[in-house]
C-alpha positions, 0 to 999 in steps of 0.5 A, spaced: 982 388 105 978 382 105 972 382 110 973 376 115 967 370 117 963 371 123 964 366 129 957 364 132 957 359 138 951 355 139 949 350 144 944 345 140 941 340 144 937 335 139 931 330 142 930 326 136 925 322 138 924 319 130 931 317 130 933 316 137 938 321 137 939 325 144 945 329 145 948 337 146 953 340 141 957 345 142 957 348 135 962 354 132 959 357 126 963 361 121 958 366 117 961 368 111 961 375 110 956 374 104 951 369 108 944 371 111 942 369 118 937 366 115 941 362 110 946 360 117 940 358 121 937 354 116 944 350 116 943 350 123 936 347 122 939 342 117 944 340 123 939 339 128 935 335 123 941 330 121 944 331 127 950 325 129 957 326 132 960 325 126 956 331 122 960 337 121 959 344 118 963 345 111 967 351 108 961 354 106 960 360 100 967 360 100 969 354 097 965 352 091 963 344 090 963 343 098 957 341 102 954 345 107 954 340 112 958 333 111 957 326 115 963 322 113 964 314 115 970 312 119 974 311 113 973 318 110 967 316 105 961 320 105 955 319 108 951 324 108 952 331 103 947 337 105 947 343 101 942 350 103 939 355 099 938 353 091 944 349 089 945 348 082 942 342 079 949 340 076 952 340 083 947 336 086 948 330 081 956 331 083 954 331 089 949 324 088 956 321 086 960 322 091 955 321 097 951 315 099 946 320 100 944 328 099 939 332 102 937 339 100 934 344 104 930 350 100 928 356 102 927 363 100 922 366 095 925 363 090 924 356 091 918 354 088 921 357 081 928 352 082 923 346 083 920 347 077 926 348 074 929 342 076 924 337 079 925 332 073 932 332 072 932 331 080 927 326 080 932 321 077 937 321 083 935 315 088 939 318 093 937 325 093 931 328 098 929 335 098 925 340 103 923 346 103 923 351 110 917 356 108 920 363 108 915 366 114 919 360 119 926 362 115 925 369 117 923 367 124 930 363 126 933 369 123 931 374 128 933 369 133 940 369 130 946 371 135 953 370 137 952 366 142 946 362 142 943 356 147 938 352 143 933 346 144 931 342 138 926 337 138 924 333 133 918 328 132 914 325 126 917 329 121 916 336 126 922 339 129 920 345 135 926 350 135 926 354 141 931 358 145 929 361 152 924 366 149 921 363 143 919 357 140 919 355 133 915 351 130 917 347 123 914 343 118 919 342 113 915 340 106 918 334 103 919 336 095 922 329 094 924 323 098 931 318 097 929 312 095 
C-alpha cells in the first residue's frame, strides 16, 4: 500500500515591503512521504518570498517535470517557475524555456557542490535566479513545522523574518545568480 501525503494547513501573513505585497494566505501543503520537513519549509519560504494571489504549489516530488511552485497569468502562461532543492541542470533549462522567470532555492549540505558543478551552464540562462538558504536556517525552520501553523513573514531589503508565536528566524538568502 502506498503511503499518502501528509497535509499541513498554514495561515501565512506576508508583509513584503520590497514589493508592496501585504496579504494573509490560507495554504494547504501536501508533504510527499519522501519529503522532509526541511524541504517543505523551504517551499513555504519560497512561497512567502514570491507571494502572489495566483502563486500555487505544484504536485511536487510525485511529478517529474513540474515546478514546486508556479505562477501563471490569466491566459495560463507560466510567469514564474520555482524549484526547491538541487534540481537537474537539464530540467532547469527546460523550465527556462517554458516560463518567463525561473527561481531556484537551494539548501542543504550539497548546495555548494551543486552550484560548482552547474554554475557555468546556468550562468547562460538570462531568466534564471538562484538563491541559497543557509543550512542552519533551514534546520531552524524545519524545527517549527507543525500540521497547523500560523506564521508571519516580513520581507525588507532582501531579508526575511519568518515568525510564529514563539520564535522569529532571520533569513537572508544568498544570491548565487540574479536574472538578467
